[in-house]
C-alpha positions in Angstrom: 34.5 -14.8 8.9 31.9 -12.5 7.5 32.4 -10.2 4.4 30.8 -7.0 3.6 29.3 -9.0 0.5 27.6 -11.0 3.3 26.1 -7.9 4.9 25.1 -6.6 1.9 23.2 -9.6 1.7 21.5 -9.1 5.2 20.5 -5.4 4.4 18.5 -6.5 0.5 16.6 -8.9 3.2 15.5 -6.8 5.0 14.3 -4.3 2.3 12.5 -7.7 0.4 11.2 -7.9 3.6 9.7 -5.0 3.6 11.8 -3.2 6.9 14.2 -1.3 5.2 14.5 0.3 9.0 15.6 -2.7 10.1 19.0 -1.3 8.1 21.8 0.6 10.5 22.1 4.1 9.7 19.3 4.2 7.2 19.4 7.4 5.6 16.5 9.2 4.0 19.1 11.8 1.8 21.3 8.6 0.9 18.6 5.7 1.3 15.0 6.8 0.0 14.9 10.2 -2.0 18.6 8.5 -4.2 16.4 5.5 -4.6 13.6 7.3 -6.6 15.5 9.6 -8.0 14.8 8.3 -11.9 10.6 9.5 -10.2 11.9 12.4 -9.2 13.6 13.2 -12.7 10.1 12.3 -14.1 8.1 14.0 -12.6 10.2 17.2 -12.4 10.8 17.4 -16.7 6.8 17.2 -16.4 6.1 20.0 -14.4 7.8 22.0 -17.9 4.1 22.2 -18.9 3.2 25.2 -15.9 4.6 27.1 -18.6 2.4 26.5 -21.0 -1.2 27.9 -21.4 -4.4 26.3 -23.0 -5.2 29.9 -24.7 -1.8 30.2 -26.3 -1.3 28.7 -30.1 0.7 25.4 -30.4 4.0 27.4 -31.1 3.9 29.5 -28.2 3.2 26.6 -26.1 6.7 24.6 -27.3 8.5 27.8 -27.1 7.2 28.3 -23.5 7.4 24.3 -22.7 11.0 23.9 -23.9 12.3 27.5 -22.1 10.7 26.0 -18.8 12.5 22.8 -19.6 15.7 25.1 -19.6 14.3 26.9 -16.6 14.6 23.9 -14.6 17.3 21.9 -15.7 19.5 24.7 -15.0 18.3 25.0 -11.7 19.1 21.3 -10.3 22.6 22.5 -12.5 23.3 25.7 -10.6 22.2 23.3 -7.5 24.7 21.0 -8.3 28.0 23.5 -8.8 27.0 24.9 -5.0 27.3 21.1 -3.8 30.6 20.9 -5.7 29.1 17.7 -8.0 29.2 18.1 -12.0 27.1 20.6 -13.6 25.1 17.9 -15.4 25.3 15.4 -12.7 22.7 13.7 -10.9 22.3 14.0 -7.6 24.6 11.2 -5.6 22.8 12.3 -2.3 18.8 13.8 -2.2 18.5 16.6 1.0 16.7 19.7 1.5 18.3 21.8 -0.6 17.8 19.4 -3.6 13.8 18.8 -2.2 13.1 22.4 -1.9 14.0 22.7 -5.3 12.2 20.4 -6.4 9.3 21.5 -4.7 9.6 25.1 -5.0 11.2 25.3 -8.5 8.6 24.2 -11.4 5.9 25.8 -9.4 7.4 29.2 -10.6 6.6 28.6 -13.9 3.1 29.0 -13.6 3.3 32.3 -11.7 6.4 33.5 -14.1 4.1 32.8 -17.4 0.8 34.2 -16.5 1.4 35.4 -12.7 -1.3 32.5 -11.5 -0.6 32.9 -7.7 -2.8 29.9 -6.9 -1.5 27.2 -9.0 1.9 28.0 -7.6 0.4 27.1 -4.4 -1.1 24.1 -5.5 1.9 23.1 -7.9 4.0 23.6 -5.0 1.7 21.3 -2.3 2.0 18.9 -5.0 5.1 17.9 -4.7 5.3 18.6 -1.3 2.9 15.9 -1.1 4.2 13.3 -4.0 7.6 13.6 -1.6 6.2 12.6 1.3 4.3 9.8 0.0 8.1 8.9 -1.6 9.4 9.2 1.8 6.7 6.9 3.3 6.7 4.4 0.7 10.1 4.0 -0.1 11.1 5.1 3.5 8.7 2.4 5.1 9.5 -0.4 2.4 6.0 -0.8 1.3 7.0 -1.7 -2.0 8.9 -4.1 -0.5 6.4 -5.4 1.6 3.5 -6.2 -1.0 5.6 -7.9 -3.2 6.3 -9.9 -0.2 2.9 -10.4 1.2 1.9 -11.4 -2.8 4.2 -13.8 -2.5 3.7 -15.2 0.7 -0.3 -15.6 -0.2 -0.1 -16.8 -3.8 2.4 -20.1 -1.8 0.3 -19.7 0.8 -2.8 -20.1 -1.8 -1.2 -22.5 -3.8 0.3 -24.9 -1.0 -1.7 -24.8 1.9 -5.3 -25.2 0.2 -6.4 -27.9 3.4 -5.8 -24.8 5.8 -7.7 -22.6 3.9 -10.6 -25.4 3.5 -11.0 -26.0 7.1 -10.9 -21.9 7.8 -13.3 -20.7 5.2 -17.0 -22.8 6.4 -16.8 -20.6 10.0 -16.8 -17.4 7.3 -19.3 -18.7 4.9 -21.7 -19.4 7.5 -21.5 -16.1 9.3 -22.5 -14.7 6.0 -24.9 -16.6 4.9 -27.2 -15.9 7.4 -26.7 -12.0 6.5 -27.0 -13.2 2.5 -30.6 -14.5 2.6 -31.9 -11.4 5.2 -34.4 -9.6 3.1 -33.1 -6.1 4.9 -29.9 -6.8 4.0 -31.0 -7.0 0.5 -32.8 -4.1 1.1 -30.4 -1.7 2.5 -27.4 -3.0 -0.1 -29.7 -2.8 -3.3 -30.9 0.7 -2.5 -27.5 2.2 -1.3 -25.6 4.5 -4.4 -22.8 3.8 -5.6 -20.9 5.9 -3.8 -21.8 5.1 -0.2 -20.7 1.5 -1.2 -17.2 2.9 -1.8 -17.6 4.9 1.5 -18.5 2.1 3.5 -15.3 -0.1 2.0 -13.1 2.5 3.2 -14.5 2.7 6.4 -14.7 -1.0 7.0 -11.1 -1.4 6.0 -10.3 1.5 8.1 -12.0 0.6 11.0 -10.1 -2.9 11.1 -6.7 -1.3 10.2 -7.4 0.3 13.6 -8.2 -2.6 15.5 -4.4 -4.3 13.8 -2.7 -1.4 15.2 -4.3 -1.4 18.7 -3.4 -5.1 19.0 -0.2 -4.8 17.4 1.9 -3.4 20.2 1.1 -6.2 21.9 2.3 -8.6 19.4 5.2 -7.2 18.2 6.4 -7.3 22.0 5.7 -11.2 22.1 7.6 -11.5 19.1 10.9 -9.6 20.0 10.8 -11.3 23.3 10.9 -14.9 21.8 13.1 -13.9 18.6 16.6 -13.9 21.0 18.9 -11.6 22.6 19.1 -8.6 19.8 18.8 -4.9 20.6 15.8 -3.2 21.4 13.6 -1.7 18.2 13.8 2.0 17.8 10.5 3.2 17.9 10.4 4.4 14.1 11.7 0.7 13.4 8.4 -0.6 15.1 6.2 1.6 13.3 8.1 0.2 10.0 7.6 -3.6 11.2 3.8 -2.3 12.2 3.2 -1.1 9.1 4.4 -4.1 7.6 2.3 -6.4 9.8 -1.0 -4.2 8.9 -0.4 -4.7 5.2 0.2 -7.8 5.3 -2.8 -8.7 7.7 -4.6 -6.5 5.1 -3.7 -8.6 1.8 -5.0 -11.5 3.7 -8.5 -10.0 4.5 -8.1 -8.8 0.9 -8.1 -11.8 -0.2 -10.6 -13.8 1.9 -13.0 -10.6 1.2 -12.6 -11.3 -3.1 -13.1 -14.9 -2.8 -16.8 -13.9 -0.7 -18.1 -11.7 -2.4 -16.8 -13.7 -5.3 -19.1 -16.4 -4.1 -22.1 -14.8 -3.0 -22.5 -13.5 -6.7 -22.4 -17.3 -8.1 -24.5 -17.9 -5.3 -27.0 -15.1 -5.6 -27.4 -16.3 -9.5 -28.1 -19.3 -8.8 -30.8 -18.9 -5.6 -32.2 -15.3 -6.5 -34.3 -15.5 -8.6 -36.7 -12.8 -10.2 -40.2 -13.7 -8.4 -37.9 -13.2 -5.4 -37.0 -10.3 -6.2 -40.6 -9.4 -6.4 -41.6 -10.9 -3.4 -38.8 -8.9 -1.1 -39.6 -5.9 -3.0 -36.4 -4.9 -4.1 -35.6 -3.4 -7.5 -32.8 -5.2 -9.9 -31.2 -2.0 -9.8 -29.9 0.4 -12.6 -28.3 -2.4 -14.7 -29.4 -6.5 -14.6 -28.9 -9.3 -17.8 -31.4 -12.5 -17.6 -29.8 -15.3 -19.0 -30.9 -19.1 -18.8 -28.5 -22.2 -17.0 -29.6 -25.9 -18.1 -33.2 -24.1 -18.8 -33.5 -21.7 -15.6 -33.4 -18.4 -15.9 -30.2 -16.7 -14.0 -30.5 -13.1 -13.0 -27.6 -11.2 -12.2 -28.0 -6.9 -11.2 -26.7 -4.3 -9.3 -28.7 -5.3 -6.1 -26.5 -8.3 -6.0 -23.3 -7.1 -7.2 -23.8 -4.8 -4.2 -25.1 -6.8 -2.0 -21.8 -9.3 -3.1 -19.9 -6.2 -1.6 -21.5 -5.4 0.9 -21.6 -9.1 2.8 -17.3 -9.2 2.0 -17.1 -5.7 3.3 -18.5 -7.8 6.7 -16.8 -10.9 6.4 -13.2 -8.8 5.9 -14.3 -6.8 9.1 -14.7 -10.1 10.7 -11.7 -12.0 9.2 -9.6 -8.9 10.5 -10.6 -9.3 13.8 -10.3 -13.1 13.9 -6.5 -13.4 12.7 -6.1 -11.3 16.5 -8.4 -12.8 18.6 -9.6 -16.2 17.4 -7.4 -18.8 17.9 -8.3 -20.8 14.1 -7.3 -18.0 12.5 -4.2 -17.4 14.4 -3.2 -21.1 13.9 -4.1 -20.8 10.2 -2.7 -17.8 9.4 -1.1 -15.2 12.0 1.2 -18.0 13.7 2.9 -18.4 10.1 3.7 -14.0 9.6 5.2 -14.6 13.0 7.7 -17.4 12.3 8.6 -15.6 9.3 9.4 -12.4 11.7 11.2 -14.0 14.4 13.8 -15.6 11.2 14.1 -11.2 10.4 14.9 -10.9 14.4 17.2 -13.7 14.3 19.1 -12.2 11.1 18.7 -8.6 12.3 21.1 -10.3 15.5 23.7 -11.8 13.3 23.1 -8.2 10.8 24.6 -6.2 13.8 27.4 -8.7 15.3 28.9 -8.7 11.4 28.9 -5.1 11.1 30.1 -5.0 14.2 33.4 -7.1 13.5 33.5 -5.2 10.4 32.8 -1.8 10.8 34.3 0.3 12.8 33.2 1.9 14.9 33.9 5.6 14.0 33.0 4.9 10.1 30.6 7.2 8.9 29.1 5.1 6.6 28.9 2.5 9.1 
């Protein structure tokens, strides 16, 4: 016979796996913003600085900051009383009234102190965006997903070196052809750093888009193979999709970083100063020359840019191969889907246990 403690262990397992929406009746009021209360309080108190001004003397700013803090605390205290709570208590639930106070009350401070209407809208919009980030990060388990993924990658890199050795040569052959290409050096060596960063972001978004387009089919297969549990709701499928994208993106990041470091090292040994001159490539804004076993080595801004560019292409190639190539699926993706099937099975057991333990009319069930 199950117990409430066992039920809580299932829910903790879902949170740690980055799938909090697998929890029955998961609520933004009780489960998302209430968990983020310490962060929200820190941001809320820091915004008392909105009552100060750079043009005022120190003593006046201290008085204004204290007055602003008193207003912020009093505002929430009054709301606590209206909601039937003690004046000095932390909210046990964070609903629309609490969020409205969090967004609007700090924005009133610069408006009241200096009549800064533009800053009022800036603070209000900033707080609204922050609330949205909290909702996404906590509500969709991004922290749990990231920690789970890092733990899994660490274990995989430590215990499955043979698998990586079998998979990476294909990536390195693909990348080596690009690395010794003169045109590739001419393109990336002359590219501004801002464009390099923009290309990394663009290729990352492109690989994520491909994963998102392929995920519905993968989720259908995993859900079908998992067993007899009730179908996932749309928001649960979204939670699972985000979790899969982050986990596979982290795998691509590790591979890209490794390839980038490999080509920095390979370029140090293979691309000498006379090759730069023969290709008509400038070392860039900085370069350093040193010796190894009596032979000169040159590291430069151009080399780092080209290595990043190659790593960028490799990461995109790898992300697409994760979903399409049998070799990569066998080595990496199938391990993820096996663990997800276990979570689907745990969800079925969890729902059956809830049905036995909690009455159907229980509002907290």
